[in-house]
mmJSON file of the N, C-alpha and C atoms, coordinates in Angstrom:
{"data_MODEL":{"atom_site":{
"group_PDB":["ATOM","ATOM","ATOM","ATOM","ATOM","ATOM","ATOM","ATOM","ATOM","ATOM","ATOM","ATOM","ATOM","ATOM","ATOM","ATOM","ATOM","ATOM","ATOM","ATOM","ATOM","ATOM","ATOM","ATOM","ATOM","ATOM","ATOM","ATOM","ATOM","ATOM","ATOM","ATOM","ATOM","ATOM","ATOM","ATOM","ATOM","ATOM","ATOM","ATOM","ATOM","ATOM","ATOM","ATOM","ATOM","ATOM","ATOM","ATOM","ATOM","ATOM","ATOM","ATOM","ATOM","ATOM","ATOM","ATOM","ATOM","ATOM","ATOM","ATOM","ATOM","ATOM","ATOM","ATOM","ATOM","ATOM","ATOM","ATOM","ATOM","ATOM","ATOM","ATOM","ATOM","ATOM","ATOM","ATOM","ATOM","ATOM","ATOM","ATOM","ATOM","ATOM","ATOM","ATOM","ATOM","ATOM","ATOM","ATOM","ATOM","ATOM","ATOM","ATOM","ATOM","ATOM","ATOM","ATOM","ATOM","ATOM","ATOM","ATOM","ATOM","ATOM","ATOM","ATOM","ATOM","ATOM","ATOM","ATOM","ATOM","ATOM","ATOM","ATOM","ATOM","ATOM","ATOM","ATOM","ATOM","ATOM","ATOM","ATOM","ATOM","ATOM","ATOM","ATOM","ATOM","ATOM","ATOM","ATOM","ATOM","ATOM","ATOM","ATOM","ATOM","ATOM","ATOM","ATOM","ATOM","ATOM","ATOM","ATOM","ATOM","ATOM","ATOM","ATOM","ATOM","ATOM","ATOM","ATOM","ATOM","ATOM","ATOM","ATOM","ATOM","ATOM","ATOM","ATOM","ATOM","ATOM","ATOM","ATOM","ATOM","ATOM","ATOM","ATOM","ATOM","ATOM","ATOM","ATOM","ATOM","ATOM","ATOM","ATOM","ATOM","ATOM","ATOM","ATOM","ATOM","ATOM","ATOM","ATOM"],
"id":[1,2,3,4,5,6,7,8,9,10,11,12,13,14,15,16,17,18,19,20,21,22,23,24,25,26,27,28,29,30,31,32,33,34,35,36,37,38,39,40,41,42,43,44,45,46,47,48,49,50,51,52,53,54,55,56,57,58,59,60,61,62,63,64,65,66,67,68,69,70,71,72,73,74,75,76,77,78,79,80,81,82,83,84,85,86,87,88,89,90,91,92,93,94,95,96,97,98,99,100,101,102,103,104,105,106,107,108,109,110,111,112,113,114,115,116,117,118,119,120,121,122,123,124,125,126,127,128,129,130,131,132,133,134,135,136,137,138,139,140,141,142,143,144,145,146,147,148,149,150,151,152,153,154,155,156,157,158,159,160,161,162,163,164,165,166,167,168,169,170,171,172,173,174,175,176,177,178,179,180],
"type_symbol":["N","C","C","N","C","C","N","C","C","N","C","C","N","C","C","N","C","C","N","C","C","N","C","C","N","C","C","N","C","C","N","C","C","N","C","C","N","C","C","N","C","C","N","C","C","N","C","C","N","C","C","N","C","C","N","C","C","N","C","C","N","C","C","N","C","C","N","C","C","N","C","C","N","C","C","N","C","C","N","C","C","N","C","C","N","C","C","N","C","C","N","C","C","N","C","C","N","C","C","N","C","C","N","C","C","N","C","C","N","C","C","N","C","C","N","C","C","N","C","C","N","C","C","N","C","C","N","C","C","N","C","C","N","C","C","N","C","C","N","C","C","N","C","C","N","C","C","N","C","C","N","C","C","N","C","C","N","C","C","N","C","C","N","C","C","N","C","C","N","C","C","N","C","C","N","C","C","N","C","C"],
"label_atom_id":["N","CA","C","N","CA","C","N","CA","C","N","CA","C","N","CA","C","N","CA","C","N","CA","C","N","CA","C","N","CA","C","N","CA","C","N","CA","C","N","CA","C","N","CA","C","N","CA","C","N","CA","C","N","CA","C","N","CA","C","N","CA","C","N","CA","C","N","CA","C","N","CA","C","N","CA","C","N","CA","C","N","CA","C","N","CA","C","N","CA","C","N","CA","C","N","CA","C","N","CA","C","N","CA","C","N","CA","C","N","CA","C","N","CA","C","N","CA","C","N","CA","C","N","CA","C","N","CA","C","N","CA","C","N","CA","C","N","CA","C","N","CA","C","N","CA","C","N","CA","C","N","CA","C","N","CA","C","N","CA","C","N","CA","C","N","CA","C","N","CA","C","N","CA","C","N","CA","C","N","CA","C","N","CA","C","N","CA","C","N","CA","C","N","CA","C","N","CA","C","N","CA","C","N","CA","C","N","CA","C"],
"label_alt_id":[null,null,null,null,null,null,null,null,null,null,null,null,null,null,null,null,null,null,null,null,null,null,null,null,null,null,null,null,null,null,null,null,null,null,null,null,null,null,null,null,null,null,null,null,null,null,null,null,null,null,null,null,null,null,null,null,null,null,null,null,null,null,null,null,null,null,null,null,null,null,null,null,null,null,null,null,null,null,null,null,null,null,null,null,null,null,null,null,null,null,null,null,null,null,null,null,null,null,null,null,null,null,null,null,null,null,null,null,null,null,null,null,null,null,null,null,null,null,null,null,null,null,null,null,null,null,null,null,null,null,null,null,null,null,null,null,null,null,null,null,null,null,null,null,null,null,null,null,null,null,null,null,null,null,null,null,null,null,null,null,null,null,null,null,null,null,null,null,null,null,null,null,null,null,null,null,null,null,null,null],
"label_comp_id":["MET","MET","MET","SER","SER","SER","LYS","LYS","LYS","LEU","LEU","LEU","LYS","LYS","LYS","ILE","ILE","ILE","THR","THR","THR","GLN","GLN","GLN","ILE","ILE","ILE","LYS","LYS","LYS","SER","SER","SER","GLY","GLY","GLY","ILE","ILE","ILE","SER","SER","SER","THR","THR","THR","LYS","LYS","LYS","PRO","PRO","PRO","ASN","ASN","ASN","HIS","HIS","HIS","ARG","ARG","ARG","GLU","GLU","GLU","THR","THR","THR","LEU","LEU","LEU","ARG","ARG","ARG","SER","SER","SER","LEU","LEU","LEU","GLY","GLY","GLY","LEU","LEU","LEU","LYS","LYS","LYS","ARG","ARG","ARG","ILE","ILE","ILE","GLY","GLY","GLY","ASP","ASP","ASP","THR","THR","THR","VAL","VAL","VAL","ILE","ILE","ILE","LYS","LYS","LYS","GLU","GLU","GLU","ASP","ASP","ASP","ARG","ARG","ARG","PRO","PRO","PRO","GLU","GLU","GLU","PHE","PHE","PHE","ARG","ARG","ARG","GLY","GLY","GLY","MET","MET","MET","VAL","VAL","VAL","GLN","GLN","GLN","THR","THR","THR","VAL","VAL","VAL","ARG","ARG","ARG","HIS","HIS","HIS","LEU","LEU","LEU","VAL","VAL","VAL","THR","THR","THR","MET","MET","MET","GLU","GLU","GLU","GLU","GLU","GLU","VAL","VAL","VAL","ASP","ASP","ASP"],
"label_asym_id":["A","A","A","A","A","A","A","A","A","A","A","A","A","A","A","A","A","A","A","A","A","A","A","A","A","A","A","A","A","A","A","A","A","A","A","A","A","A","A","A","A","A","A","A","A","A","A","A","A","A","A","A","A","A","A","A","A","A","A","A","A","A","A","A","A","A","A","A","A","A","A","A","A","A","A","A","A","A","A","A","A","A","A","A","A","A","A","A","A","A","A","A","A","A","A","A","A","A","A","A","A","A","A","A","A","A","A","A","A","A","A","A","A","A","A","A","A","A","A","A","A","A","A","A","A","A","A","A","A","A","A","A","A","A","A","A","A","A","A","A","A","A","A","A","A","A","A","A","A","A","A","A","A","A","A","A","A","A","A","A","A","A","A","A","A","A","A","A","A","A","A","A","A","A","A","A","A","A","A","A"],
"label_entity_id":["1","1","1","1","1","1","1","1","1","1","1","1","1","1","1","1","1","1","1","1","1","1","1","1","1","1","1","1","1","1","1","1","1","1","1","1","1","1","1","1","1","1","1","1","1","1","1","1","1","1","1","1","1","1","1","1","1","1","1","1","1","1","1","1","1","1","1","1","1","1","1","1","1","1","1","1","1","1","1","1","1","1","1","1","1","1","1","1","1","1","1","1","1","1","1","1","1","1","1","1","1","1","1","1","1","1","1","1","1","1","1","1","1","1","1","1","1","1","1","1","1","1","1","1","1","1","1","1","1","1","1","1","1","1","1","1","1","1","1","1","1","1","1","1","1","1","1","1","1","1","1","1","1","1","1","1","1","1","1","1","1","1","1","1","1","1","1","1","1","1","1","1","1","1","1","1","1","1","1","1"],
"label_seq_id":[1,1,1,2,2,2,3,3,3,4,4,4,5,5,5,6,6,6,7,7,7,8,8,8,9,9,9,10,10,10,11,11,11,12,12,12,13,13,13,14,14,14,15,15,15,16,16,16,17,17,17,18,18,18,19,19,19,20,20,20,21,21,21,22,22,22,23,23,23,24,24,24,25,25,25,26,26,26,27,27,27,28,28,28,29,29,29,30,30,30,31,31,31,32,32,32,33,33,33,34,34,34,35,35,35,36,36,36,37,37,37,38,38,38,39,39,39,40,40,40,41,41,41,42,42,42,43,43,43,44,44,44,45,45,45,46,46,46,47,47,47,48,48,48,49,49,49,50,50,50,51,51,51,52,52,52,53,53,53,54,54,54,55,55,55,56,56,56,57,57,57,58,58,58,59,59,59,60,60,60],
"pdbx_PDB_ins_code":[null,null,null,null,null,null,null,null,null,null,null,null,null,null,null,null,null,null,null,null,null,null,null,null,null,null,null,null,null,null,null,null,null,null,null,null,null,null,null,null,null,null,null,null,null,null,null,null,null,null,null,null,null,null,null,null,null,null,null,null,null,null,null,null,null,null,null,null,null,null,null,null,null,null,null,null,null,null,null,null,null,null,null,null,null,null,null,null,null,null,null,null,null,null,null,null,null,null,null,null,null,null,null,null,null,null,null,null,null,null,null,null,null,null,null,null,null,null,null,null,null,null,null,null,null,null,null,null,null,null,null,null,null,null,null,null,null,null,null,null,null,null,null,null,null,null,null,null,null,null,null,null,null,null,null,null,null,null,null,null,null,null,null,null,null,null,null,null,null,null,null,null,null,null,null,null,null,null,null,null],
"Cartn_x":[-100.814,-101.672,-101.676,-102.247,-102.514,-103.095,-103.283,-104.348,-104.95,-105.835,-106.734,-106.679,-106.158,-105.555,-107.355,-108.004,-109.261,-109.164,-109.31,-109.553,-111.228,-111.883,-113.086,-112.55,-112.673,-112.42,-113.459,-115.361,-115.595,-117.224,-117.953,-119.093,-120.244,-120.801,-121.947,-122.908,-123.18,-124.284,-125.031,-126.221,-126.968,-126.812,-126.629,-126.228,-127.043,-127.701,-128.612,-127.929,-129.107,-129.313,-127.876,-127.924,-127.268,-125.872,-125.519,-124.157,-123.743,-124.191,-123.534,-123.738,-124.665,-123.982,-123.625,-123.112,-121.535,-119.917,-120.424,-119.237,-119.148,-120.158,-120.002,-119.498,-120.113,-119.686,-117.687,-117.782,-116.13,-115.256,-115.841,-115.432,-114.868,-115.772,-115.81,-115.861,-115.961,-117.06,-116.883,-115.698,-115.724,-114.459,-115.019,-113.461,-112.287,-111.331,-110.567,-109.845,-110.603,-110.624,-110.032,-109.109,-108.042,-108.419,-109.386,-108.919,-108.482,-107.411,-106.569,-107.688,-108.327,-108.974,-107.867,-108.409,-107.886,-108.351,-107.642,-108.17,-108.919,-109.563,-111.054,-112.265,-112.926,-114.007,-115.411,-115.248,-117.019,-116.2,-114.826,-114.298,-114.528,-113.632,-113.818,-114.816,-116.362,-117.188,-117.715,-117.963,-118.023,-117.476,-116.006,-115.72,-116.068,-116.488,-117.217,-118.476,-118.879,-120.481,-120.155,-119.417,-119.125,-118.084,-117.211,-116.646,-116.198,-117.569,-117.661,-117.282,-117.191,-116.837,-114.973,-115.037,-113.453,-112.469,-111.304,-110.401,-109.144,-108.927,-108.569,-107.315,-106.327,-105.024,-104.477,-103.31,-103.161,-101.821,-101.908,-100.659,-100.348,-98.881,-97.998,-98.1],
"Cartn_y":[9.273,10.686,11.387,12.725,14.14,14.214,14.859,15.169,16.575,16.596,17.891,18.528,19.551,19.66,20.794,20.65,21.065,21.357,22.59,23.576,24.493,24.102,24.949,26.466,27.976,28.689,29.662,28.847,29.446,29.157,28.885,28.273,27.27,26.232,26.143,26.287,27.158,27.446,28.583,28.603,29.456,29.276,28.106,27.786,26.655,26.632,25.765,24.233,23.297,22.336,21.526,21.564,20.728,20.808,22.398,22.825,22.582,22.156,21.206,20.076,19.018,18.111,17.924,18.555,18.656,18.839,19.115,20.178,18.349,17.745,16.675,15.694,14.98,14.435,14.466,15.336,15.992,15.547,15.442,15.266,16.408,17.575,18.961,19.361,19.147,19.949,20.621,21.483,22.548,23.314,25.038,25.941,25.485,25.186,25.141,23.803,23.002,21.071,21.344,20.426,20.337,18.339,18.24,16.91,16.424,15.501,15.261,14.436,14.19,13.931,13.146,12.513,11.905,13.554,13.31,14.508,13.813,13.604,13.111,13.655,13.374,14.438,14.563,14.326,13.844,14.289,14.865,15.964,17.283,17.361,18.715,19.362,18.282,19.245,19.265,18.707,18.945,20.01,20.329,21.861,22.798,22.507,23.647,23.805,23.208,23.427,24.426,24.069,24.447,25.58,26.486,27.391,28.033,28.814,30.152,30.019,28.243,27.787,26.732,27.364,25.635,27.009,26.214,26.498,24.932,25.277,24.216,24.269,23.3,23.019,22.398,22.024,20.797,19.902,19.144,18.333,16.972,17.237,15.591,15.157],
"Cartn_z":[42.769,42.705,43.595,42.954,44.264,45.462,46.101,46.961,46.754,47.955,47.85,49.496,50.25,51.493,51.477,52.478,52.645,53.913,54.083,55.076,55.261,56.549,57.03,57.049,56.818,57.125,57.625,57.385,57.888,58.333,59.389,59.872,59.375,59.31,58.258,59.18,60.271,60.482,59.746,60.234,58.721,57.645,56.701,55.169,54.995,53.977,53.125,54.015,54.649,54.558,54.195,52.675,52.056,52.02,52.301,52.449,53.979,54.789,56.133,55.737,55.209,54.593,53.78,53.329,52.022,53.139,53.716,54.756,55.813,56.274,56.998,56.129,54.603,54.065,53.801,53.698,53.116,55.131,56.067,57.293,57.809,57.753,58.453,59.368,60.486,61.728,62.043,62.12,63.511,61.843,62.022,62.19,61.986,61.245,61.751,61.428,60.989,60.524,59.605,59.152,57.808,58.027,56.648,56.043,54.832,54.121,53.046,51.9,51.142,50.221,48.823,48.032,46.867,46.042,45.067,44.148,42.597,43.112,42.467,41.963,40.822,40.572,41.256,42.084,43.544,44.315,44.694,45.931,45.799,44.345,43.307,43.812,42.825,43.025,44.32,45.582,46.988,47.386,46.888,47.033,46.382,45.677,45.046,45.196,46.122,46.669,47.53,48.113,49.985,49.628,48.612,48.189,48.941,48.971,50.309,51.935,52.256,53.617,54.195,52.46,52.579,52.343,51.929,51.419,50.531,49.599,48.65,48.562,48.98,48.166,47.664,46.72,46.011,46.791,47.227,48.276,47.627,47.109,46.718,47.694],
"occupancy":[1.0,1.0,1.0,1.0,1.0,1.0,1.0,1.0,1.0,1.0,1.0,1.0,1.0,1.0,1.0,1.0,1.0,1.0,1.0,1.0,1.0,1.0,1.0,1.0,1.0,1.0,1.0,1.0,1.0,1.0,1.0,1.0,1.0,1.0,1.0,1.0,1.0,1.0,1.0,1.0,1.0,1.0,1.0,1.0,1.0,1.0,1.0,1.0,1.0,1.0,1.0,1.0,1.0,1.0,1.0,1.0,1.0,1.0,1.0,1.0,1.0,1.0,1.0,1.0,1.0,1.0,1.0,1.0,1.0,1.0,1.0,1.0,1.0,1.0,1.0,1.0,1.0,1.0,1.0,1.0,1.0,1.0,1.0,1.0,1.0,1.0,1.0,1.0,1.0,1.0,1.0,1.0,1.0,1.0,1.0,1.0,1.0,1.0,1.0,1.0,1.0,1.0,1.0,1.0,1.0,1.0,1.0,1.0,1.0,1.0,1.0,1.0,1.0,1.0,1.0,1.0,1.0,1.0,1.0,1.0,1.0,1.0,1.0,1.0,1.0,1.0,1.0,1.0,1.0,1.0,1.0,1.0,1.0,1.0,1.0,1.0,1.0,1.0,1.0,1.0,1.0,1.0,1.0,1.0,1.0,1.0,1.0,1.0,1.0,1.0,1.0,1.0,1.0,1.0,1.0,1.0,1.0,1.0,1.0,1.0,1.0,1.0,1.0,1.0,1.0,1.0,1.0,1.0,1.0,1.0,1.0,1.0,1.0,1.0,1.0,1.0,1.0,1.0,1.0,1.0],
"B_iso_or_equiv":[0.0,0.0,0.0,0.0,0.0,0.0,0.0,0.0,0.0,0.0,0.0,0.0,0.0,0.0,0.0,0.0,0.0,0.0,0.0,0.0,0.0,0.0,0.0,0.0,0.0,0.0,0.0,0.0,0.0,0.0,0.0,0.0,0.0,0.0,0.0,0.0,0.0,0.0,0.0,0.0,0.0,0.0,0.0,0.0,0.0,0.0,0.0,0.0,0.0,0.0,0.0,0.0,0.0,0.0,0.0,0.0,0.0,0.0,0.0,0.0,0.0,0.0,0.0,0.0,0.0,0.0,0.0,0.0,0.0,0.0,0.0,0.0,0.0,0.0,0.0,0.0,0.0,0.0,0.0,0.0,0.0,0.0,0.0,0.0,0.0,0.0,0.0,0.0,0.0,0.0,0.0,0.0,0.0,0.0,0.0,0.0,0.0,0.0,0.0,0.0,0.0,0.0,0.0,0.0,0.0,0.0,0.0,0.0,0.0,0.0,0.0,0.0,0.0,0.0,0.0,0.0,0.0,0.0,0.0,0.0,0.0,0.0,0.0,0.0,0.0,0.0,0.0,0.0,0.0,0.0,0.0,0.0,0.0,0.0,0.0,0.0,0.0,0.0,0.0,0.0,0.0,0.0,0.0,0.0,0.0,0.0,0.0,0.0,0.0,0.0,0.0,0.0,0.0,0.0,0.0,0.0,0.0,0.0,0.0,0.0,0.0,0.0,0.0,0.0,0.0,0.0,0.0,0.0,0.0,0.0,0.0,0.0,0.0,0.0,0.0,0.0,0.0,0.0,0.0,0.0],
"pdbx_formal_charge":[null,null,null,null,null,null,null,null,null,null,null,null,null,null,null,null,null,null,null,null,null,null,null,null,null,null,null,null,null,null,null,null,null,null,null,null,null,null,null,null,null,null,null,null,null,null,null,null,null,null,null,null,null,null,null,null,null,null,null,null,null,null,null,null,null,null,null,null,null,null,null,null,null,null,null,null,null,null,null,null,null,null,null,null,null,null,null,null,null,null,null,null,null,null,null,null,null,null,null,null,null,null,null,null,null,null,null,null,null,null,null,null,null,null,null,null,null,null,null,null,null,null,null,null,null,null,null,null,null,null,null,null,null,null,null,null,null,null,null,null,null,null,null,null,null,null,null,null,null,null,null,null,null,null,null,null,null,null,null,null,null,null,null,null,null,null,null,null,null,null,null,null,null,null,null,null,null,null,null,null],
"auth_seq_id":[1,1,1,2,2,2,3,3,3,4,4,4,5,5,5,6,6,6,7,7,7,8,8,8,9,9,9,10,10,10,11,11,11,12,12,12,13,13,13,14,14,14,15,15,15,16,16,16,17,17,17,18,18,18,19,19,19,20,20,20,21,21,21,22,22,22,23,23,23,24,24,24,25,25,25,26,26,26,27,27,27,28,28,28,29,29,29,30,30,30,31,31,31,32,32,32,33,33,33,34,34,34,35,35,35,36,36,36,37,37,37,38,38,38,39,39,39,40,40,40,41,41,41,42,42,42,43,43,43,44,44,44,45,45,45,46,46,46,47,47,47,48,48,48,49,49,49,50,50,50,51,51,51,52,52,52,53,53,53,54,54,54,55,55,55,56,56,56,57,57,57,58,58,58,59,59,59,60,60,60],
"auth_comp_id":["MET","MET","MET","SER","SER","SER","LYS","LYS","LYS","LEU","LEU","LEU","LYS","LYS","LYS","ILE","ILE","ILE","THR","THR","THR","GLN","GLN","GLN","ILE","ILE","ILE","LYS","LYS","LYS","SER","SER","SER","GLY","GLY","GLY","ILE","ILE","ILE","SER","SER","SER","THR","THR","THR","LYS","LYS","LYS","PRO","PRO","PRO","ASN","ASN","ASN","HIS","HIS","HIS","ARG","ARG","ARG","GLU","GLU","GLU","THR","THR","THR","LEU","LEU","LEU","ARG","ARG","ARG","SER","SER","SER","LEU","LEU","LEU","GLY","GLY","GLY","LEU","LEU","LEU","LYS","LYS","LYS","ARG","ARG","ARG","ILE","ILE","ILE","GLY","GLY","GLY","ASP","ASP","ASP","THR","THR","THR","VAL","VAL","VAL","ILE","ILE","ILE","LYS","LYS","LYS","GLU","GLU","GLU","ASP","ASP","ASP","ARG","ARG","ARG","PRO","PRO","PRO","GLU","GLU","GLU","PHE","PHE","PHE","ARG","ARG","ARG","GLY","GLY","GLY","MET","MET","MET","VAL","VAL","VAL","GLN","GLN","GLN","THR","THR","THR","VAL","VAL","VAL","ARG","ARG","ARG","HIS","HIS","HIS","LEU","LEU","LEU","VAL","VAL","VAL","THR","THR","THR","MET","MET","MET","GLU","GLU","GLU","GLU","GLU","GLU","VAL","VAL","VAL","ASP","ASP","ASP"],
"auth_asym_id":["A","A","A","A","A","A","A","A","A","A","A","A","A","A","A","A","A","A","A","A","A","A","A","A","A","A","A","A","A","A","A","A","A","A","A","A","A","A","A","A","A","A","A","A","A","A","A","A","A","A","A","A","A","A","A","A","A","A","A","A","A","A","A","A","A","A","A","A","A","A","A","A","A","A","A","A","A","A","A","A","A","A","A","A","A","A","A","A","A","A","A","A","A","A","A","A","A","A","A","A","A","A","A","A","A","A","A","A","A","A","A","A","A","A","A","A","A","A","A","A","A","A","A","A","A","A","A","A","A","A","A","A","A","A","A","A","A","A","A","A","A","A","A","A","A","A","A","A","A","A","A","A","A","A","A","A","A","A","A","A","A","A","A","A","A","A","A","A","A","A","A","A","A","A","A","A","A","A","A","A"],
"auth_atom_id":["N","CA","C","N","CA","C","N","CA","C","N","CA","C","N","CA","C","N","CA","C","N","CA","C","N","CA","C","N","CA","C","N","CA","C","N","CA","C","N","CA","C","N","CA","C","N","CA","C","N","CA","C","N","CA","C","N","CA","C","N","CA","C","N","CA","C","N","CA","C","N","CA","C","N","CA","C","N","CA","C","N","CA","C","N","CA","C","N","CA","C","N","CA","C","N","CA","C","N","CA","C","N","CA","C","N","CA","C","N","CA","C","N","CA","C","N","CA","C","N","CA","C","N","CA","C","N","CA","C","N","CA","C","N","CA","C","N","CA","C","N","CA","C","N","CA","C","N","CA","C","N","CA","C","N","CA","C","N","CA","C","N","CA","C","N","CA","C","N","CA","C","N","CA","C","N","CA","C","N","CA","C","N","CA","C","N","CA","C","N","CA","C","N","CA","C","N","CA","C","N","CA","C","N","CA","C","N","CA","C"],
"pdbx_PDB_model_num":[1,1,1,1,1,1,1,1,1,1,1,1,1,1,1,1,1,1,1,1,1,1,1,1,1,1,1,1,1,1,1,1,1,1,1,1,1,1,1,1,1,1,1,1,1,1,1,1,1,1,1,1,1,1,1,1,1,1,1,1,1,1,1,1,1,1,1,1,1,1,1,1,1,1,1,1,1,1,1,1,1,1,1,1,1,1,1,1,1,1,1,1,1,1,1,1,1,1,1,1,1,1,1,1,1,1,1,1,1,1,1,1,1,1,1,1,1,1,1,1,1,1,1,1,1,1,1,1,1,1,1,1,1,1,1,1,1,1,1,1,1,1,1,1,1,1,1,1,1,1,1,1,1,1,1,1,1,1,1,1,1,1,1,1,1,1,1,1,1,1,1,1,1,1,1,1,1,1,1,1]
}}}
């Protein structure tokens, strides 16, 4: 199964509370943090919610 590499590129300060909570749920705390998650619809939906704050790459 492929994986997603998610990196936070912008701050969550002064964003909507649900965007901050989504970043925390993904495991991102500060700019430059990177997490590897399984490629599942739940994680893709979270990334879609905060797409302006993160970058996503597919990793094998």
